[in-house]
C-alpha positions in Angstrom: -16.5 -3.8 5.6 -18.8 -0.9 5.4 -18.2 2.0 8.0 -19.2 4.8 8.7 -17.8 8.5 7.6 -14.9 8.9 10.2 -15.7 12.3 11.9 -13.0 14.3 13.7 -13.4 14.2 17.3 -11.3 16.0 20.1 -7.8 15.2 21.1 -8.1 13.4 24.5 -11.4 11.6 24.0 -11.1 7.9 24.4 -12.6 5.9 22.0 -11.9 2.7 24.1 -10.6 2.3 27.2 -7.1 3.9 28.0 -5.5 3.2 24.4 -4.6 6.9 23.7 -0.9 6.8 22.1 0.2 4.3 19.3 4.0 4.5 18.1 4.1 3.4 14.8 7.4 2.5 12.9 7.7 2.9 9.2 11.1 3.2 6.9 9.6 6.7 5.7 6.9 8.6 5.9 4.7 11.0 3.6 5.9 13.0 1.5 8.3 10.1 0.7 6.6 8.6 -2.5 5.6 4.9 -2.0 3.0 2.4 -1.2 3.7 1.3 2.0 4.1 5.3 3.2 0.8 6.0 1.7 -0.9 3.4 3.7 0.9 4.7 6.6 0.0 7.9 6.2 -3.5 7.3 5.9 -3.7 4.8 8.6 -2.1 7.6 11.5 -4.2 10.7 10.0 -7.3 8.5 10.4 -6.4 7.4 14.1 -5.5 10.9 14.7 -8.6 12.2 13.7 -10.7 9.3 15.7 -8.8 11.0 18.9 -5.6 9.1 19.5 -1.9 10.4 19.8 -0.2 9.0 17.5 3.4 9.0 16.6 5.3 8.1 13.9 9.3 7.0 14.0 11.2 6.5 10.7 14.1 7.4 8.6 15.0 10.6 7.0 16.5 10.7 3.6 19.6 12.9 5.0 21.9 13.0 8.2 19.8 15.8 9.7 17.1 14.6 12.5 13.4 16.4 11.9 10.2 16.6 14.3 6.8 17.6 12.8 3.4 17.8 13.1 1.5 16.8 9.7 -1.9 16.7 10.1 -2.4 15.6 13.8 0.3 13.0 13.4 3.6 13.8 15.0 6.3 12.5 13.0 10.1 12.2 13.8 12.9 11.6 11.3 15.7 10.4 12.4 19.2 11.4 10.4 20.2 8.6 8.3 24.0 8.0 7.7 23.9 5.2 5.1 22.3 2.5 3.6 23.2 -1.1 3.4 21.2 -3.4 1.4 18.2 -1.4 1.2 18.5 -0.8 5.1 18.6 2.8 6.4 21.5 3.3 8.9 20.0 5.2 11.5 22.4 5.3 14.6 19.7 6.8 17.1 17.1 4.3 16.2 17.4 2.3 19.5 17.6 4.8 22.0 14.9 6.8 20.3 12.6 3.3 20.1 13.2 2.7 23.8 12.5 6.4 24.9 8.8 6.4 22.7 8.0 3.1 23.3 7.6 3.4 27.1 5.2 6.1 26.5 3.2 4.4 24.2 0.3 1.7 24.7 1.1 0.0 21.5 4.3 -0.3 19.3 3.2 -1.2 15.6 5.7 -2.1 13.3 5.4 -1.6 9.6 7.4 -4.5 8.2 9.8 -5.2 6.0 12.3 -3.0 8.2 14.9 -5.1 9.3 16.9 -2.8 12.0 13.6 -2.0 13.5 12.2 -5.6 13.9 15.9 -6.8 15.2 15.5 -4.0 17.9 12.1 -4.4 18.8 13.3 -7.5 20.7 14.7 -5.4 23.2 11.5 -4.0 24.0 10.2 -4.6 27.4 7.8 -7.5 27.8 4.6 -5.1 29.4 4.9 -3.4 26.0 2.1 -4.4 23.4 4.2 -5.3 19.9 2.0 -5.5 16.5 3.2 -5.6 13.1 1.5 -5.0 10.0 3.4 -7.0 7.2 3.7 -5.4 3.7 5.8 -8.3 1.9 8.8 -10.3 2.4 11.8 -9.2 1.6 12.2 -9.9 -2.2 15.5 -8.4 -3.6 18.3 -8.3 -0.8 18.6 -12.2 -0.4 22.2 -11.6 1.9 20.2 -9.8 4.1 17.9 -12.0 4.6 20.0 -14.7 5.3 21.9 -12.7 8.2 18.3 -11.2 9.5 16.1 -14.1 9.4 16.5 -16.0 12.7 15.5 -12.2 14.0 12.3 -11.9 11.9 11.2 -15.1 13.4 11.7 -14.2 16.8 10.0 -10.9 16.1 6.9 -12.7 14.7 7.1 -14.9 17.7 7.8 -11.6 20.0 4.5 -10.0 18.2 0.7 -10.2 19.6 -0.3 -9.8 16.2 0.8 -9.6 12.8 -1.9 -7.4 10.1 -2.1 -8.8 6.8 -4.0 -6.8 3.8 -5.0 -10.0 2.0 -5.0 -14.0 2.7 -2.4 -14.1 -0.1 0.4 -12.4 2.4 0.3 -15.0 4.5 -0.1 -18.2 1.8 3.0 -16.7 -0.3 5.2 -16.0 2.7 8.1 -17.9 3.2 7.6 -16.4 7.2 3.9 -16.0 8.1 2.9 -19.3 6.8 4.4 -20.8 10.4 2.6 -17.8 12.0 -0.6 -18.4 10.7 -2.5 -18.2 14.1 -1.0 -14.9 14.9 -2.4 -13.0 11.7 -5.5 -11.1 11.2 -6.6 -9.5 8.0 -7.1 -5.9 7.8 -7.7 -4.8 4.3 -6.0 -1.6 3.1 -8.2 1.1 2.9 -7.3 4.3 0.7 -9.3 8.1 0.9 -10.7 8.9 -2.1 -12.0 12.4 -1.7 -9.4 13.2 -4.5 -10.6 10.8 -6.8 -14.4 12.4 -6.9 -16.0 13.3 -10.1 -16.2 17.4 -10.8 -16.9 19.5 -13.7 -13.3 19.8 -14.1 -12.0 16.3 -14.1 -14.7 15.0 -16.2 -14.2 18.0 -18.6 -10.7 16.6 -18.4 -11.6 12.8 -18.9 -13.8 14.0 -22.2 -10.6 15.5 -23.6 -8.3 12.8 -22.7 -11.1 10.3 -24.7 -11.2 12.6 -27.8 -7.3 12.5 -27.8 -6.4 8.7 -27.0 -9.8 7.3 -28.0 -10.5 3.9 -25.6 -7.5 3.8 -23.4 -6.1 1.5 -21.0 -4.5 3.2 -18.2 -1.2 2.1 -16.0 -0.2 4.0 -12.8 2.9 3.5 -11.0 6.7 3.9 -11.2 8.8 3.2 -13.9 10.8 0.3 -12.8 11.4 -3.2 -14.2 9.3 -5.2 -11.9 6.1 -3.6 -12.8 6.1 -5.3 -16.3 5.7 -2.3 -18.4 7.6 -3.5 -21.2 5.3 -6.2 -21.6 2.3 -3.6 -21.7 3.6 -1.8 -24.3 4.3 -5.1 -26.3 0.6 -6.1 -25.8 -0.5 -2.5 -27.0 0.8 -3.8 -30.7 -2.4 -6.3 -30.8 -5.0 -4.5 -28.5 -8.1 -2.2 -30.1 -7.2 0.4 -27.8 -4.5 2.5 -26.9 -2.1 2.6 -23.5 -1.3 5.5 -21.7 1.3 5.3 -18.7 1.2 7.7 -15.8 4.4 7.9 -14.0 8.2 8.4 -13.5 11.5 6.3 -12.9 14.5 5.3 -14.1 13.3 3.2 -17.1 11.4 6.4 -18.5 13.9 6.6 -21.7 14.1 2.9 -22.0 10.3 2.6 -22.5 9.9 5.6 -24.5 12.5 4.0 -26.9 10.8 0.7 -26.6 7.5 2.5 -28.0 9.8 4.2 -30.7 11.1 1.1 -32.2 7.7 -0.6 -32.5 6.6 2.2 -34.0 3.4 2.7 -31.2 4.1 6.2 -30.8 0.3 7.2 -31.8 -0.7 3.9 -29.8 1.2 4.2 -26.6 1.7 7.7 -24.7 3.9 7.8 -21.8 3.0 10.7 -19.7 5.6 10.9 -16.9 4.3 12.3 -13.3 1.3 13.8 -13.9 1.2 16.6 -11.0 -2.4 18.6 -12.2 -4.9 16.8 -9.8 -7.7 17.2 -12.3 -5.8 15.8 -15.1 -4.8 12.8 -12.7 -8.4 12.3 -12.0 -9.4 12.9 -15.5 -7.2 9.9 -16.7 -8.6 7.8 -14.3 -12.3 8.4 -15.0 -11.7 8.5 -18.9 -10.1 5.3 -19.2 -11.6 1.9 -20.2 -9.3 0.0 -17.4 -6.7 -0.2 -15.3 -3.5 -2.2 -16.0 -1.4 -3.5 -13.4 1.4 -5.8 -15.6 3.8 -6.7 -12.9 5.8 -9.2 -13.5 7.4 -10.1 -9.7 5.8 -10.4 -6.1 8.0 -7.0 -5.3 4.2 -5.8 -6.3 2.9 -7.2 -3.1 -0.9 -5.2 -3.1 -0.9 -2.7 -5.8 -2.8 0.5 -4.4 -3.7 1.7 -7.3 -6.2 -1.4 -8.0 -8.6 0.5 -5.2 -7.9 3.9 -7.0 -9.2 2.1 -10.5 -12.4 0.8 -8.2 -13.3 3.4 -6.5 -13.4 5.2 -10.1 -15.9 2.0 -11.6 -12.6 0.8 -13.7 -12.5 -2.8 -14.1 -8.4 -4.3 -13.5 -6.6 -6.3 -16.0 -3.6 -7.6 -13.5 -1.4 -10.8 -13.1 -1.0 -14.1 -11.6 1.4 -12.9 -8.9 2.6 -15.3 -5.5 1.1 -11.8 -3.8 -1.6 -9.9 -3.0 -1.9 -8.1 -6.0 -4.5 -11.3 -7.2 -6.6 -11.4 -4.4 -7.2 -7.4 -4.2 -10.1 -8.0 -6.4 -12.5 -10.6 -7.8 -11.4 -12.9 -10.7 -13.8 -12.4 -13.3 -15.9 -10.0 -11.8 -13.7 -6.6 -10.9 -10.6 -8.2 -12.3 -8.8 -10.1 -15.2 -5.7 -11.9 -14.2 -3.3 -12.8 -16.6 0.1 -14.9 -16.4 3.1 -12.2 -15.6 5.3 -11.8 -18.7 2.7 -13.0 -21.3 2.1 -10.1 -23.7 -0.6 -12.3 -25.7 -3.0 -13.3 -23.0 -2.5 -9.3 -21.7 -3.5 -8.2 -24.9 -6.3 -10.1 -25.2 -7.5 -9.2 -21.4 -7.6 -5.6 -22.4 -9.5 -6.5 -25.8 -12.1 -8.1 -23.3 -12.9 -5.1 -22.1 -12.2 -2.9 -25.1 -14.7 -4.4 -27.5 -17.2 -5.5 -24.8 -19.1 -2.1 -23.4 -21.7 -4.2 -21.6 -18.9 -6.0 -19.5 -16.6 -3.2 -18.9 -19.8 -1.6 -17.0 -20.9 -4.3 -15.5 -17.0 -5.2 -13.9 -16.7 -1.7 -13.3 -19.8 -1.3 -11.0 -19.0 -4.6 -9.3 -15.2 -3.0 -9.0 -16.9 0.1 -7.1 -19.2 -1.9 -4.8 -16.0 -4.6 -4.1 -14.2 -0.9 -3.2 -16.9 0.0 -0.9 -17.6 -3.1 0.6 -13.7 -4.1 1.8 -11.2 -0.9 1.2 -12.6 2.1 2.7 -10.4 4.7 4.7 -13.0 4.6 7.2 -13.0 0.8 7.3 -9.7 0.2 7.8 -9.5 2.7 10.5 -12.0 1.3 12.7 -11.1 -2.5 12.3 -7.8 -1.4 13.6 -8.9 0.7 16.5 -10.8 -2.8 17.0 -8.1 -4.7 16.8 -6.0 -2.5 19.3 -8.7 -2.5 21.4 -8.3 -6.2 21.7 -4.4 -5.9 22.2 -4.5 -3.7 24.9 -7.0 -5.4 26.7 -5.1 -8.7 27.1 -2.0 -7.1 27.4 -3.3 -4.7 30.5 -4.5 -8.5 32.0 -0.9 -10.5 31.2 0.9 -7.5 32.7 -1.5 -7.2 36.0 -0.5 -11.1 36.5 3.1 -10.3 36.3 3.2 -7.5 39.0 0.9 -10.1 41.2 3.5 -12.8 40.6 6.7 -10.6 41.1 
């Protein structure tokens, strides 16, 4: 899905018909760090640059309400009084949703977001409702039992459910029953910050000198990322492993490295704040490794960052969107979760074969350009909005005539 560069246009220009107001409802919003929040920000800012009036309704991390404009996007963060089963408790969510929905052409809920999905059922039928389904609920089984009937009603109510890969339908306990409502819109990311510069290429050269050939991991240091299996795999690989990220398992992973005597082969850098350092690590690596072990990893945006830098990816065969992001054997090597031996062998295929590494890197960049650009995501989303708005307008007209 190749697309033209997004060109900013003045607010009020109507890219199609009368659709100018879009209300996005998310769990959090930038600068809160997370895959869903990253995609939501990129989508909303892209829509705003196309001239659309975009509002985001989400939760704050405190008991204070805030309203701000971030790069053309109005962001309303509601006061949070607590968290129950991983769900933010925002007492004013219903009132704010109903007020903003009356002013919007389309309400776009980013799932999973149980409270927002349940409250969406009270929206007037005249309001167009859509969803981007990032993932099923994986951990909160107790919450799922209670809210399953509401989720099914939510999908019945929604005009469209957007998914980033076909696996999001295939492995969902719910979307498999609503396949006719699902539409594929691959996630896209902005990659300006990843472009080669003299500064970050010098950093890449320095990292190669310091670490030798290395595989890169980027992400939160949490259990479902499978980092302990990556560290274990490093024992038998011909290269080193560099881990970038922060999280609750940092001390535990550092201890594992020490116990295995891998201090020279595995480097845990923590959070890398300097952009030239961060980009230099991407450009200097032989591959990105995403060794996640549960479907909590539902896409893996870091795979797109690696592909944009012409790097092959090694990842795991999860029942999620992760293995569907790349092309098996062409851009990506896929191994079974929790299998350190398979992981080390896959890494060595790239470490020991320069021709294969180069070929896969080129294919990865081409795949990114064809399917995962930011511009492509925005334009495809706008086209979907256009069709939904046109249908909603016709239905509402018939309702009025029949009343």
